[in-house]
C-alpha positions in Angstrom: -12.6 -10.7 17.0 -11.4 -7.8 19.0 -8.5 -8.2 21.4 -9.2 -8.7 25.0 -5.9 -7.2 26.1 -6.1 -3.6 27.5 -4.3 -1.4 25.0 -2.9 2.1 24.9 -2.5 3.5 21.4 0.1 6.3 21.1 -0.4 8.2 17.8 2.7 10.3 17.0 1.9 13.0 14.5 -1.7 13.1 15.7 -2.4 16.6 14.4 -0.8 16.0 11.0 -2.4 15.5 7.6 -2.0 11.7 7.4 -3.5 11.2 10.9 -6.5 13.4 10.0 -7.2 11.9 6.6 -6.5 8.2 7.2 -5.5 7.1 10.7 -8.0 8.7 13.0 -11.0 7.9 10.7 -9.7 4.3 10.7 -9.6 4.1 14.5 -13.1 5.4 14.7 -14.4 2.9 12.1 -12.8 0.1 14.1 -14.8 1.3 17.1 -17.9 1.5 14.9 -17.4 -2.1 13.8 -16.8 -3.3 17.4 -13.2 -4.2 16.6 -11.2 -2.1 19.0 -9.8 -3.9 22.1 -12.2 -4.4 24.9 -10.5 -1.6 26.9 -8.4 1.1 25.3 -7.1 4.6 25.2 -5.8 6.6 22.2 -3.2 9.3 23.1 -2.3 11.7 20.4 1.2 13.2 20.5 2.5 16.4 18.9 4.6 19.4 19.5 1.8 21.8 20.3 0.1 22.3 23.7 -3.4 20.9 23.0 -5.9 20.2 25.7 -7.7 16.8 25.7 -11.0 18.6 24.9 -9.5 20.5 21.9 -8.0 17.3 20.6 -11.4 15.6 20.8 -12.8 18.5 18.8 -10.0 18.2 16.2 -10.7 14.4 15.8 -14.4 15.1 15.3 -13.6 17.6 12.6 -11.3 15.0 10.9 -14.1 12.5 10.9 -16.6 14.9 9.5 -14.3 16.1 6.8 -12.4 13.0 5.8 -14.2 9.9 7.3 -16.6 9.4 4.5 -18.9 7.8 7.0 -22.1 8.6 9.0 -21.1 9.3 12.6 -23.0 7.3 15.1 -23.3 9.7 18.1 -23.4 6.9 20.7 -20.2 5.4 19.2 -18.7 8.8 19.0 -19.5 9.6 22.6 -17.7 6.5 23.8 -14.8 7.0 21.4 -14.3 10.6 22.5 -14.1 9.6 26.1 -11.1 7.5 25.4 -9.1 10.2 23.6 -6.2 12.1 25.3 -3.4 14.4 24.0 0.2 14.6 25.1 2.0 17.8 23.9 5.5 19.1 24.0 6.8 16.7 21.3 8.8 13.6 22.2 12.4 12.5 21.8 15.1 10.7 23.8 16.0 13.9 25.8 12.5 15.3 26.4 9.4 13.2 26.4 7.1 16.2 26.7 4.0 15.3 28.6 3.6 11.8 27.2 5.0 9.9 30.2 2.6 11.7 32.5 -0.4 11.0 30.2 0.6 7.3 29.9 0.7 7.1 33.7 -2.9 8.4 33.8 -3.8 5.7 31.2 -2.3 3.0 33.4 -4.5 4.1 36.2 -7.5 3.6 34.1 -6.5 0.4 32.2 -4.1 -1.3 34.6 -0.4 -1.8 34.6 -0.7 -4.8 32.2 -1.9 -2.6 29.3 0.0 -3.1 26.0 1.4 -0.3 24.0 0.8 0.2 20.2 2.8 3.1 18.9 1.7 4.5 15.5 4.3 6.7 13.8 2.1 8.8 11.4 5.0 11.2 10.9 7.5 12.1 8.1 10.1 9.4 7.6 12.9 11.8 8.7 11.4 11.7 12.2 11.3 7.9 12.5 14.8 7.7 13.9 14.2 10.3 16.7 10.9 8.7 17.8 12.4 5.2 17.8 15.4 6.3 19.9 12.9 8.1 22.3 10.8 5.0 22.7 13.8 3.0 23.6 15.3 5.7 25.9 12.0 6.0 27.9 11.5 2.2 28.1 8.3 2.2 26.1 9.2 -0.7 23.8 9.0 -3.7 26.1 6.2 -5.9 24.7 4.9 -3.1 22.5 4.1 -3.0 18.8 5.3 -0.2 16.6 3.6 0.8 13.3 5.8 2.6 10.8 4.1 4.5 7.9 5.6 4.3 4.5 8.1 5.1 3.0 10.2 3.0 5.3 13.4 4.3 3.8 13.7 6.2 0.5 16.8 4.4 -0.8 18.6 1.2 -0.1 21.0 3.1 2.2 18.4 4.9 4.2 16.4 1.7 4.6 19.4 -0.1 5.9 20.2 2.7 8.4 16.7 2.8 9.7 16.2 -0.9 9.9 19.5 -1.4 11.7 18.4 1.1 14.3 14.9 -0.4 14.7 16.1 -4.0 15.0 18.7 -2.9 17.5 16.0 -1.9 20.0 13.2 -4.3 19.3 12.4 -7.6 17.7 11.2 -8.0 14.2 7.9 -9.4 15.3 7.2 -6.1 17.1 7.6 -4.1 13.9 4.6 -3.4 11.6 5.7 -1.7 8.4 2.3 -0.7 7.0 1.5 -0.8 3.3 -2.1 0.0 2.6 -2.0 -1.8 -0.7 -1.6 -5.1 1.1 -4.6 -4.3 3.3 -7.0 -3.8 0.3 -9.9 -6.3 0.2 -9.2 -6.9 -3.5 -5.4 -7.6 -2.9 -6.4 -10.2 -0.3 -8.8 -11.6 -2.8 -5.9 -12.4 -5.1 -5.0 -15.2 -2.7 -8.5 -16.5 -2.4 -9.3 -16.5 -6.1 -6.0 -18.2 -6.9 -5.9 -20.8 -4.2 -9.6 -21.6 -3.8 -10.5 -22.0 -7.4 -8.8 -24.8 -9.4 -9.6 -23.2 -12.7 -7.6 -20.1 -11.9 -4.9 -21.9 -9.9 -4.1 -24.1 -12.9 -3.5 -21.1 -15.3 -1.3 -19.1 -12.8 2.1 -19.7 -14.5 4.2 -19.0 -17.5 2.6 -21.9 -19.4 -0.6 -19.9 -19.7 0.3 -16.3 -18.9 1.8 -14.0 -21.6 2.4 -11.0 -19.3 1.1 -9.4 -16.1 0.3 -5.7 -15.7 0.0 -3.8 -12.4 -1.3 -0.4 -13.4 -2.0 2.4 -10.9 -2.3 5.7 -12.8 -3.6 8.8 -11.1 -5.2 12.0 -12.4 -4.2 13.8 -9.2 -1.4 16.3 -9.1 1.2 16.8 -6.3 0.5 20.4 -5.5 -0.5 19.7 -1.9 2.6 17.6 -1.2 5.2 18.8 -3.7 8.0 19.1 -1.2 7.7 15.5 -0.1 7.2 14.3 -3.7 10.1 16.2 -5.1 12.4 14.3 -2.7 10.8 10.9 -3.6 9.2 10.6 -7.0 6.9 8.0 -8.6 9.5 5.2 -8.8 10.3 5.3 -5.0 6.9 6.4 -3.8 4.8 3.8 -5.7 6.8 1.2 -7.7 9.5 0.0 -5.3 7.2 0.1 -2.3 3.5 -0.7 -3.2 3.7 -2.2 -6.6 6.7 -4.5 -5.9 4.6 -5.9 -2.9 1.6 -6.5 -5.1 3.9 -8.2 -7.7 5.1 -10.5 -4.9 1.5 -11.3 -3.9 0.9 -12.4 -7.5 4.2 -14.2 -8.1 4.7 -16.1 -4.8 4.6 -19.8 -4.6 1.7 -21.3 -2.6 2.5 -21.0 1.1 2.3 -23.9 3.4 -0.8 -22.3 5.0 -2.1 -18.8 5.6 -0.3 -18.1 8.8 1.5 -14.8 9.0 4.9 -16.5 9.1 4.3 -18.7 6.1 2.7 -15.9 4.0 5.7 -13.7 4.8 8.1 -16.4 3.9 6.4 -17.0 0.5 6.5 -13.2 -0.2 10.1 -12.8 0.9 11.2 -15.8 -1.2 9.8 -14.4 -4.5 11.0 -10.9 -3.7 14.5 -12.4 -3.6 13.9 -13.7 -7.2 13.2 -10.2 -8.6 15.9 -9.5 -11.2 17.7 -6.1 -10.7 16.1 -3.5 -12.8 18.0 -2.6 -16.0 17.9 0.7 -17.8 16.1 -0.7 -20.8 13.3 -1.9 -18.5 12.6 1.5 -16.9 10.8 4.6 -18.3 10.5 7.7 -16.1 8.5 10.8 -17.0 7.9 14.3 -15.6 4.7 16.1 -16.3 4.8 19.4 -18.1 4.4 22.2 -15.5 5.7 20.2 -12.6 8.8 22.5 -12.4 6.5 25.5 -12.0 5.3 24.4 -8.5 6.7 26.6 -5.8 8.0 23.8 -3.6 9.8 22.0 -6.4 13.6 22.5 -6.7 14.8 24.5 -9.7 15.8 22.0 -12.5 14.4 19.0 -10.6 14.7 15.7 -12.3 12.1 14.0 -10.0 9.9 11.6 -11.9 6.1 12.0 -11.7 5.7 8.9 -13.8 7.4 5.5 -13.7 6.8 2.4 -15.9 8.9 -0.7 -15.2 9.3 -4.1 -16.8 10.2 -6.5 -14.0 11.4 -10.0 -14.4 10.8 -12.7 -11.7 13.4 -15.5 -12.0 11.5 -18.4 -10.7 10.5 -21.6 -12.5 6.9 -20.5 -12.4 7.4 -17.0 -14.0 10.7 -17.2 -15.8 10.4 -15.2 -19.1 7.0 -13.6 -18.2 7.3 -9.8 -17.9 5.6 -8.0 -15.0 4.7 -4.5 -16.2 4.3 -1.9 -13.5 3.1 1.6 -14.1 2.1 4.5 -11.8 2.2 8.3 -12.0 0.5 11.6 -11.5 -1.3 14.0 -13.9 -2.5 11.1 -16.0 -5.6 10.5 -18.1 -7.5 8.4 -15.5 -7.2 6.9 -12.0 -7.3 3.2 -11.6 -5.7 0.4 -9.6 -5.7 -2.7 -11.8 -3.9 -6.1 -12.0 -4.3 -7.9 -15.4 -3.1 -11.3 -16.4 -3.0 -11.4 -20.2 -3.3 -15.0 -21.2 -1.5 -16.7 -24.1 -3.6 -17.2 -27.2 -4.2 -21.0 -27.7 -2.6 -22.9 -30.6 -5.1 -24.8 -32.7 -7.6 -24.4 -35.5 -9.1 -21.1 -34.4 -7.4 -18.1 -36.1 -8.0 -14.4 -36.0 -8.4 -14.2 -32.3 -9.1 -10.5 -31.6 -7.3 -8.1 -29.3 -5.6 -9.5 -26.3 -7.7 -12.7 -26.2 -8.5 -13.8 -22.7 -7.6 -11.4 -19.9 -8.2 -12.0 -16.2 -8.3 -8.6 -14.5 -8.7 -7.4 -10.9 -9.5 -3.9 -9.8 -7.9 -3.1 -6.4 -9.9 0.1 -5.9 -12.6 0.2 -3.2 -13.9 -3.2 -2.4 -12.5 -4.4 -5.7 -13.9 -6.3 -8.7 -13.0 -9.2 -10.9 -13.5 -9.2 -14.6 -12.6 -11.6 -17.5 -12.4 -10.6 -21.1 -13.1 -13.7 -23.2 -13.4 -14.4 -26.9 -16.8 -15.5 -28.1 -18.7 -16.0 -31.3 -20.5 -12.9 -32.4 -24.1 -14.0 -32.8 -25.1 -14.3 -36.4 -24.6 -16.4 -39.5 -20.8 -16.1 -39.7 -17.9 -17.3 -37.4 -16.9 -13.8 -36.4 -15.0 -13.5 -33.1 -15.5 -10.7 -30.6 -14.2 -10.0 -27.1 -16.8 -9.9 -24.3 -16.2 -8.8 -20.7 -17.7 -10.5 -17.6 -17.7 -8.4 -14.4 -18.1 -9.3 -10.7 -18.1 -6.4 -8.3 -17.1 -7.6 -4.8 -19.6 -5.0 -3.4 -22.3 -7.3 -4.7 -21.2 -10.3 -2.6 -24.1 -11.0 -0.2 -23.4 -10.4 3.4 -20.1 -8.6 2.8 -18.8 -6.0 5.2 -15.7 -4.7 3.6 -13.1 -2.8 5.7 -11.0 0.0 4.2 -7.3 -0.9 4.1 -6.2 1.2 7.1 -9.1 -0.2 9.2 -8.2 -3.8 8.3 -4.5 -3.3 8.9 -4.8 -1.5 12.3 -7.2 -4.2 13.4 -4.5 -6.8 12.5 -2.0 -4.8 14.6 -4.3 -5.0 17.6 -4.5 -8.8 17.3 -0.9 -9.3 16.5 -1.4 -10.5 12.9 1.6 -9.5 10.7 0.6 -11.5 7.6 -0.2 -8.3 5.6 2.8 -6.3 6.7 6.2 -6.0 5.0 9.2 -7.6 6.6 12.8 -6.4 6.9 14.0 -9.2 4.7 11.3 -8.6 2.0 12.0 -4.8 1.9 15.7 -5.5 1.7 15.1 -7.6 -1.4 12.9 -5.0 -3.0 15.4 -2.2 -2.5 18.1 -4.6 -3.7 16.3 -5.1 -7.0 16.0 -1.3 -7.5 19.4 -0.2 -6.2 21.3 0.0 -9.5 18.6 2.0 -11.3 18.2 4.4 -8.3 21.9 5.0 -8.4 21.8 5.8 -12.1 18.2 6.9 -12.9 17.2 7.5 -16.5 16.4 11.1 -17.3 12.6 11.7 -17.0 10.8 12.2 -20.3 8.3 15.1 -20.6 4.6 14.3 -21.0 1.4 16.3 -21.2 -0.9 16.3 -18.1 -4.1 14.4 -18.9 -2.2 12.0 -21.3 -1.2 8.4 -20.7 2.4 9.4 -20.1 5.5 9.3 -22.3 5.2 7.3 -25.5 8.2 5.2 -24.4 6.3 4.1 -21.4 3.2 3.2 -23.4 5.4 1.1 -25.7 7.0 -0.8 -22.7 4.5 -3.7 -22.8 5.2 -4.4 -26.5 2.4 -5.1 -29.0 -0.2 -5.6 -26.2 0.1 -2.1 -24.9 -1.4 -1.3 -21.6 -4.6 -3.2 -21.1 -6.1 -0.3 -19.2 -5.5 2.1 -22.1 -6.9 -0.3 -24.7 -10.0 -1.1 -22.6 -10.7 2.6 -22.3 -10.4 3.0 -26.0 -12.9 0.2 -26.5 
């Protein structure tokens, strides 16, 4: 249900690429679904001097180019009437025109309107905006959304988080991770906890290994400067994929309240064993160094494969294999639980045996590879795949991740947002390897990455690669 509280959204970086591609379309889709607060304004902020009308035009262009949706002109007309722009930048010394535009907003919505500040800006600007919000007394009762990466190292995370928590309470902070907002990621909870058959096999007694595999065919040409300062290990594995691993590995929460879900996630993150050199393979695509914004001789990784160990009773001894990278053979977002082959009279079980697999892309899907008898006179065994697309669920109305998460911000639900403690554990598990990174190994664009990464799961290999070959 939408919030009944009047709300002023302040979108910092409103003319930037992230806002145009993801955030502004998400706000519009919230309005289209009837999920925006009952009364609201959205104030874009940036350094340029942009009129309200020009900003509305820019937002419409973003929706047409990146929204991937059909624009309802009636919804758009109402949406556009609620858009404003405050130029001149914003920091603790100079608020630009933001305070004046906020005053106009209070005249329309009332003095009791809440603030939701969304920082769709480069991480290097987080500190300045945070100090500005505090200096201009815009944090009292507000919620603040920080885009990822929330820190690019254990040290930078600690500095930023110390500042943030010195001027506001933890419950005001929404560190967004769109992987946690995915419909399919949320379905991991439901499938596990609402189905006894699956719940009973969710442990080391039945699971051989778990793979979280997010390869991409995309290159980094349009964001090479950012990427060269970050790399695949920091950009994807320590942030997104560690959080997905925590969703899979956590113990059952007391209930699905935000506090108890976050406690369960934090607890298992604290059990992540620090990464060791033998458990990490980094790669760099051939040709990466030729990009104009990449530093000469850069050792930035465009590929990372990690073997993660979770030292809990449930998962002790079960490897979690995490892989992501650019310039690879295919794009996918898949979680696979490879089950142990049963002891007993049946021999010659083919392939990986039983595999429970979840696609996190789009609305998601669930598949199970099972071993069956090949119809015929003999007792020949074959693998057969069973698929369920969540798009096929009757009456479904899936929300894209950003839409779902921004709606949660408006109603004050932090269950799908990362916490200070959880991120501290994640950075702690990666600190040693980030301080002494293995040299990246070369690989050909369009391949599956370095051979050493392909060998990391052992005899199983990567399920995604073997499924493709089948």
